[in-house]
KOLTORDO-541815 format. One record per residue (C-alpha): x, y, z; residue in one letter. Coordinates in steps of 0.25 Angstrom, whole numbers, padded with zeros to 4 digits, always signed. Layout:
XYZA;...
REM end
This chain:
+1060+0276-0087M;+1065+0272-0072S;+1073+0281-0064L;+1085+0272-0066A;+1084+0270-0081K;+1084+0285-0082Q;+1096+0286-0074L;+1104+0275-0083H;+1099+0283-0095A;+1107+0295-0090L;+1120+0289-0088D;+1132+0297-0093G;+1123+0310-0096Q;+1125+0323-0091S;+1123+0325-0076Y;+1111+0335-0079A;+1102+0325-0085K;+1099+0319-0070Y;+1091+0330-0069R;+1081+0323-0079N;+1078+0313-0068L;+1072+0324-0059K;+1058+0320-0054G;+1051+0308-0048K;+1055+0293-0049H;+1050+0280-0044Q;+1060+0269-0038L;+1051+0258-0033G;+1044+0263-0021E;+1053+0276-0021L;+1048+0288-0027T;+1062+0296-0031V;+1061+0311-0034H;+1073+0318-0039L;+1071+0332-0036D;+1084+0339-0039H;+1095+0333-0047I;+1109+0339-0046Q;+1114+0348-0057A;+1127+0340-0058D;+1135+0330-0049P;+1141+0342-0040Y;+1128+0347-0037A;+1121+0345-0025P;+1114+0332-0026P;+1100+0329-0031S;+1089+0329-0022T;+1080+0316-0022V;+1066+0313-0014R;+1063+0298-0012V;+1048+0294-0008F;+1047+0280-0001A;+1037+0274+0008T;+1038+0276+0024A;+1028+0266+0028D;+1038+0259+0037H;+1040+0270+0046L;+1034+0275+0058E;+1022+0285+0058N;+1029+0299+0055L;+1019+0308+0059A;+1028+0311+0071D;+1038+0322+0068H;+1049+0316+0076L;+1047+0302+0070T;+1048+0308+0056T;+1061+0316+0061V;+1068+0303+0067A;+1063+0294+0055T;+1068+0304+0045T;+1082+0305+0052D;+1083+0290+0053Y;+1080+0286+0038L;+1089+0297+0033A;+1100+0293+0041R;+1099+0279+0035R;+1097+0285+0021I;+1111+0293+0024R;+1119+0281+0030Q;+1114+0272+0018R;+1115+0282+0006A;+1126+0282-0004P;+1134+0295-0005R;+1126+0299-0017E;+1113+0300-0008I;+1111+0309+0003S;+1099+0312+0013I;+1107+0322+0022G;+1117+0324+0033T;+1114+0318+0046F;+1120+0321+0060G;+1117+0316+0074P;+1105+0326+0074E;+1091+0322+0071V;+1085+0332+0062L;+1073+0334+0055E;+1076+0332+0040R;+1069+0333+0027S;+1076+0322+0020C;+1065+0312+0023I;+1051+0316+0023Q;+1038+0307+0026F;+1024+0309+0020H;+1012+0302+0023R;+1005+0295+0011V;+0991+0303+0009P;+0980+0296+0014G;+0989+0285+0020S;+0997+0282+0033S;+1010+0279+0025R;+1022+0288+0024W;+1032+0291+0013V;+1047+0295+0014M;+1051+0306+0005E;+1067+0304+0006I;+1076+0316+0001H;+1090+0313-0005L;+1101+0320-0011L;+1107+0311-0022V;+1121+0314-0030S;+1117+0308-0044L;+1130+0301-0049P;+1138+0306-0060A;+1151+0304-0068A;+1155+0318-0069G;+1144+0326-0074R;+1138+0313-0081R;+1126+0304-0075I;+1130+0291-0069K;+1115+0286-0072G;+1118+0271-0068H;+1124+0275-0055Q;+1113+0285-0052A;+1102+0274-0056A;+1108+0266-0045R;+1109+0277-0035L;+1094+0281-0037I;+1086+0269-0040T;+1094+0258-0033Q;+1103+0265-0021V;+1092+0275-0018L;+1080+0266-0015P;+1089+0256-0008D;+1094+0266+0001L;+1080+0272+0005L;+1075+0257+0006R;+1085+0253+0016D;+1087+0267+0023A;+1071+0269+0025T;+1064+0256+0024K;+1073+0245+0030E;+1075+0252+0043I;+1077+0249+0058D;+1063+0253+0064H;+1068+0251+0078Q;+1080+0261+0075E;+1070+0271+0068L;+1061+0270+0081D;+1073+0273+0089E;+1077+0285+0081T;+1062+0290+0083I;+1061+0287+0098T;+1075+0294+0100L;+1070+0307+0093L;+1057+0308+0101K;+1065+0306+0114D;+1074+0317+0111Q;+1063+0327+0107Q;+1056+0322+0120A;+1068+0327+0128I;+1069+0340+0119R;+1054+0343+0122D;+1056+0341+0136E;+1068+0351+0138L;+1060+0364+0140P;+1051+0358+0149R;+1063+0352+0158R;+1070+0366+0157G;+1081+0361+0149L;+1089+0365+0137V;+1095+0352+0134A;+1097+0337+0139F;+1110+0328+0137I;+1107+0314+0140A;+1115+0305+0149N;+1123+0296+0139G;+1124+0306+0128S;+1138+0306+0121V;+1140+0321+0118L;+1155+0321+0112P;+1156+0319+0097R;+1166+0311+0090A;+1173+0323+0085A;+1171+0338+0083G;+1166+0337+0070N;+1158+0324+0072S;+1144+0322+0077S;+1146+0307+0081A;+1147+0304+0095P;+1160+0302+0102L;+1163+0287+0105Q;+1165+0283+0119Y;+1162+0297+0124A;+1157+0301+0138E;+1142+0300+0139P;+1135+0311+0144F;+1130+0310+0159E;+1122+0322+0166S;+1125+0328+0179P;+1114+0324+0189D;+1111+0339+0192S;+1106+0341+0178V;+1101+0328+0175S;+1087+0326+0168V;+1079+0314+0163S;+1069+0313+0152F;+1058+0302+0150D;+1059+0300+0135L;+1047+0295+0125P;+1054+0283+0122S;+1054+0278+0138G;+1068+0281+0140R;+1073+0291+0152T;+1084+0300+0148L;+1094+0307+0158T;+1103+0317+0156G;+1107+0332+0158M;+1097+0342+0157G;+1102+0357+0152I;+1092+0367+0159A;+1087+0380+0154H;+1097+0391+0158G;+1112+0392+0158I;+1121+0380+0157T;+1136+0381+0157L;+1144+0369+0151I;+1158+0370+0157V;+1171+0361+0157G;+1184+0360+0151G;+1189+0360+0137G;+1186+0346+0130Y;+1177+0342+0141H;+1163+0342+0133G;+1156+0356+0135K;+1156+0359+0121S;+1151+0345+0117T;+1139+0346+0127V;+1136+0359+0121L;+1138+0353+0107N;+1128+0342+0111A;+1117+0352+0116L;+1119+0360+0103E;+1114+0348+0094H;+1104+0343+0105G;+1095+0352+0098V;+1092+0341+0088Y;+1089+0326+0091P;+1101+0316+0088H;+1101+0303+0084R;+1104+0290+0092A;+1118+0286+0095G;+1123+0301+0092D;+1126+0302+0108G;+1118+0316+0109R;+1104+0311+0106E;+1099+0314+0119F;+1106+0328+0120V;+1094+0337+0118I;+1094+0352+0117T;+1083+0362+0117D;+1080+0364+0101P;+1082+0380+0103D;+1096+0379+0109A;+1106+0387+0100V;+1121+0385+0100A;+1128+0399+0101I;+1142+0402+0096R;+1150+0415+0093A;+1150+0416+0077E;+1161+0426+0073D;+1158+0431+0058G;+1142+0429+0058R;+1133+0440+0052S;+1122+0446+0061V;+1110+0453+0057A;+1103+0462+0068G;+1104+0454+0080V;+1101+0460+0093D;+1114+0456+0101I;+1114+0468+0110S;+1111+0459+0123S;+1125+0454+0121F;+1132+0465+0113I;+1129+0480+0114S;+1136+0494+0114D;+1146+0490+0104L;+1156+0502+0102P;+1152+0505+0087Q;+1139+0505+0091G;+1133+0493+0083T;+1119+0490+0087D;+1119+0477+0093T;+1104+0476+0094T;+1103+0473+0079R;+1117+0468+0077F;+1122+0465+0063S;+1136+0461+0058T;+1142+0453+0047T;+1153+0448+0056N;+1149+0446+0071A;+1160+0444+0081S;+1160+0432+0091G;+1152+0440+0102S;+1142+0446+0092T;+1140+0434+0084S;+1137+0426+0098Q;+1128+0436+0103A;+1121+0436+0089T;+1120+0420+0090N;+1113+0422+0104V;+1103+0432+0100V;+1100+0425+0087E;+1098+0412+0094A;+1088+0418+0104L;+1081+0424+0092E;+1079+0410+0086A;+1073+0406+0099G;+1085+0399+0106A;+1082+0393+0120S;+1096+0390+0122A;+1110+0395+0118V;+1122+0385+0118L;+1135+0391+0119I;+1150+0387+0119D;+1159+0395+0125E;+1170+0390+0114D;+1161+0395+0102T;+1158+0409+0109S;+1162+0423+0109A;+1170+0425+0122T;+1166+0440+0124N;+1151+0437+0122F;+1151+0425+0132M;+1158+0432+0144V;+1165+0443+0149R;+1172+0442+0162D;+1174+0451+0174E;+1188+0455+0171L;+1185+0459+0156M;+1173+0467+0162R;+1182+0475+0171Q;+1193+0477+0160L;+1183+0480+0148V;+1172+0490+0152K;+1164+0491+0139T;+1158+0478+0133E;+1147+0478+0122P;+1146+0462+0124I;+1137+0457+0135T;+1142+0444+0138P;+1134+0431+0137F;+1136+0428+0152T;+1128+0441+0155A;+1116+0436+0146R;+1115+0422+0148I;+1106+0423+0161K;+1096+0432+0153E;+1096+0422+0142L;+1092+0411+0152A;+1081+0420+0158D;+1075+0422+0144Q;+1075+0406+0142G;+1088+0405+0134I;+1097+0395+0140S;+1112+0394+0138T;+1121+0381+0138V;+1135+0387+0138L;+1149+0379+0137V;+1160+0387+0144A;+1174+0382+0147G;+1182+0395+0149G;+1173+0403+0157T;+1165+0402+0170G;+1157+0416+0167A;+1144+0408+0166F;+1146+0401+0179F;+1136+0411+0187S;+1126+0411+0176V;+1125+0397+0173A;+1113+0389+0178D;+1121+0376+0177R;+1135+0372+0174V;+1139+0359+0167L;+1154+0354+0168G;+1160+0346+0157L;+1172+0337+0161E;+1175+0325+0151N;+1162+0326+0145Y;+1155+0324+0159R;+1145+0334+0164V;+1145+0340+0178S;+1136+0350+0184D;+1145+0362+0188L;+1134+0372+0191T;+1136+0373+0207A;+1151+0376+0205E;+1150+0385+0193A;+1141+0393+0201H;+1149+0394+0213R;+1161+0397+0204L;+1153+0408+0197G;+1147+0414+0209A;+1157+0425+0210Q;+1155+0429+0196Q;+1150+0441+0192R;+1138+0439+0183H;+1137+0452+0173H;+1123+0454+0168C;+1120+0462+0156A;+1117+0477+0156A;+1104+0475+0147Q;+1094+0463+0147P;+1096+0453+0135L;+1088+0457+0124R;+1081+0446+0117L;+1082+0446+0102P;+1072+0451+0093K;+1067+0444+0080D;+1075+0449+0067R;+1068+0447+0054V;+1077+0444+0043P;+1076+0454+0032Q;+1075+0450+0017Q;+1085+0440+0014I;+1092+0441+0001K;+1087+0430-0008S;+1099+0422-0014P;+1098+0416-0028R;+1100+0403-0023K;+1092+0397-0010P;+1101+0396+0002P;+1107+0383+0003R;+1115+0375+0014A;+1130+0373+0012R;+1133+0363+0023G;+1127+0364+0037V;+1133+0377+0041H;+1131+0386+0028T;+1120+0391+0020I;+1123+0398+0007Q;+1112+0409+0004I;+1115+0417-0009G;+1130+0422-0008H;+1131+0420+0007E;+1133+0408+0016D;+1126+0408+0030I;+1137+0402+0039D;+1129+0393+0050L;+1142+0387+0056S;+1139+0393+0069A;+1126+0385+0071L;+1131+0373+0077S;+1117+0367+0078Q;+1115+0366+0064L;+1118+0352+0061V;+1115+0347+0048S;+1116+0354+0033V;+1101+0350+0031E;+1097+0359+0042Q;+1106+0369+0035T;+1099+0367+0021R;+1086+0369+0029A;+1089+0382+0034I;+1093+0387+0020A;+1080+0382+0016G;+1074+0391+0027I;+1082+0404+0022L;+1077+0401+0009E;+1062+0402+0015Q;+1066+0414+0023I;+1070+0421+0009I;+1058+0416+0002V;+1049+0420+0013T;+1055+0435+0014Q;+1054+0436-0001Q;+1040+0434+0002Q;+1039+0445+0012G;+1039+0439+0024D;+1051+0445+0031N;+1045+0446+0044H;+1044+0431+0047N;+1055+0425+0054R;+1056+0415+0043G;+1069+0408+0048E;+1061+0403+0061T;+1048+0399+0054N;+1054+0392+0042L;+1063+0383+0051T;+1050+0376+0055L;+1045+0372+0041R;+1045+0359+0036S;+1059+0356+0029L;+1053+0352+0016S;+1050+0367+0014E;+1064+0371+0014L;+1074+0372+0004A;+1066+0365-0008P;+1078+0358-0014R;+1083+0352-0002W;+1070+0350+0006K;+1073+0336+0009G;+1087+0339+0014H;+1084+0347+0026L;+1085+0346+0041A;+1078+0356+0051M;+1085+0367+0057P;+1082+0374+0069R;+1077+0388+0068R;+1089+0392+0076H;+1098+0388+0064E;+1089+0394+0055V;+1089+0408+0060M;+1104+0407+0063A;+1106+0405+0047A;+1097+0417+0045V;+1104+0425+0055N;+1118+0422+0049R;+1113+0427+0034L;+1124+0438+0032R;+1114+0445+0023S;+1102+0445+0034L;+1096+0457+0038R;+1085+0458+0049V;+1075+0468+0054S;
REM end
């Protein structure tokens, strides 16, 4: 019996009868697998895989071509899909995703697409709407996939692939040029609103000062000119609402490629740059923050600092150290989201208060640079960093100027305090046995992972941009637990598992994942309140 007839026959029956359809079905040239069928209309949607030919696409052996093609096709499906069918959430970032996978036909040069969808099966109360379901799955779905994946604009697809390869060429070139980041002239950095990722219409296009201008010759044949941010210490200053935090936000998200038309498609940042902020209330497990905080009056050991409720200064110190532990090449810091006593301590306060357990960031920033860790810092209320900054960029009405010479002149009279003890680079910590929950970890939105009775709060991770990434991190946590149960406690699993294929993670959701960075994976592990380390 055809799938359409089976669905018609289920009309009016209990919703649970949908489960009788689980398995493989043929719809013309499409092969449909109903892998998981939701228990009731209010449960998470059903997971569906569809196999279709991909003979009309380019050679997909190239990884960047595959990522760009997946993104292009998935966005077309999302734009055209009815509300009952979902292929994921999409922002301006182009992420490596598992929602469309390509397989070469054995013994052939042909390719097949495996498309993963979430489908909400229709119901009236808890009764099956069989006729509506038959139309959705056997008519709407095939038409949608044919329109979105077959009837495509090949020139538009080629431009998408070319853009991604141009972006990657700049990213690969950054370390060879001694750069942390690049912002192309003509970029549109401001967003339409604080809660929007859309570019602001009629915004002032970005223009680099001549003194920091660099050019790149791209694989497409284009030459792109813009501002290069060099390794070392870069200070971004300016009045309130003049664009400082907007530039930093663009750099934070420049660790990912962006789609055409976003305005930030040629804001390219070293992929290991990590945004740092204070995070009051977070838990900390055995982190050596003694380079920043030591000799606490209650005798707390800050070489293995642990707490369930960190203060602003201890949390920011922890976030810096954990970023270094995860291999950060640069830290991106906004004064507005930092703990003041962690960042600076002025001369008057030093004269008045003689005993201070905090070694401020101003006293460590040069040492970090000497160790190859760059800093990009937004400051609007203090000139304490003038004397240590390698370059100072000023923002006025979103226009950038090079204020380095003037800032150094003003900072020449500043007394620069060095730390009493040298910087201690973090030692690897190994997670001890993580208690296995009854249910596997799962994402609850972009910034929360539920593991057992505990919620991991990821709201401070501004570079986590997609619930599909968070879902992948939940799958990695599940793999860490399984690995530890098998006795491998001495493997930094959270680092290694990040590099695995997405299809190996979170079996039920394996087609609805996006690749996270190792920095966000390790940040999630570090924020597990039940974490113990050795």
